[in-house]
N, C-alpha and C positions, 0 to 999 in steps of 0.2 A: 504494500500500500504506500503510495507516495505521500509526501508531506501535505500537498494541497488537498488530499482526500480526507485527512484526519485532523488538520490544524484547527478547524472550528468545533471539533468534538471534545477537546481536551477538558472542558469543564465537567464533562460527564465521566471522565476517567476516575477510577478509584485512586485515592491519595494515600500513600504510605510514607510516614515520617520515620526515618531510620536514624535521625540525629542522636537519639539517646541510647541506641543499641550498641553494646560493645561486643567485639568479636565478629565472627563471620556471619552475616545475616543473609548471604546469597541463597542458601537453601530455602529459607522462608519466603524470599521474594519469588523464587522459582515456583514454589507451591502456589503462591497467589496468582502468578502469571498463567499457570496451567488452567486455573479456574475462570479466567477472563474469557468471555465470548469473543468470537472473531469479529473484528471491526471496532473493538473497544481497546482500552489500554490502561496502563498504570502510570501514575505520577509519583516518582520517588523523590522525596525531599531529603537531602543529605548536606552535610557541612564539611566535606572533605574533597580534595581534588583526586579524582580517580586516576589510577596509573594504567598505562597501556602495557600489556604484556604481549610480546610477539611470539 
């Protein structure tokens, strides 16, 4: 799905705030993402700079 197709739907996305979570929270995010219907999305609020792993 391109940006133009979902950009106006972001207010409907489920919001998950991970700023207070310590440790690896990826598995929890993954479980949430699996439950999201096609055409929807997650808004993840975080306070760190993600690192890129090649």
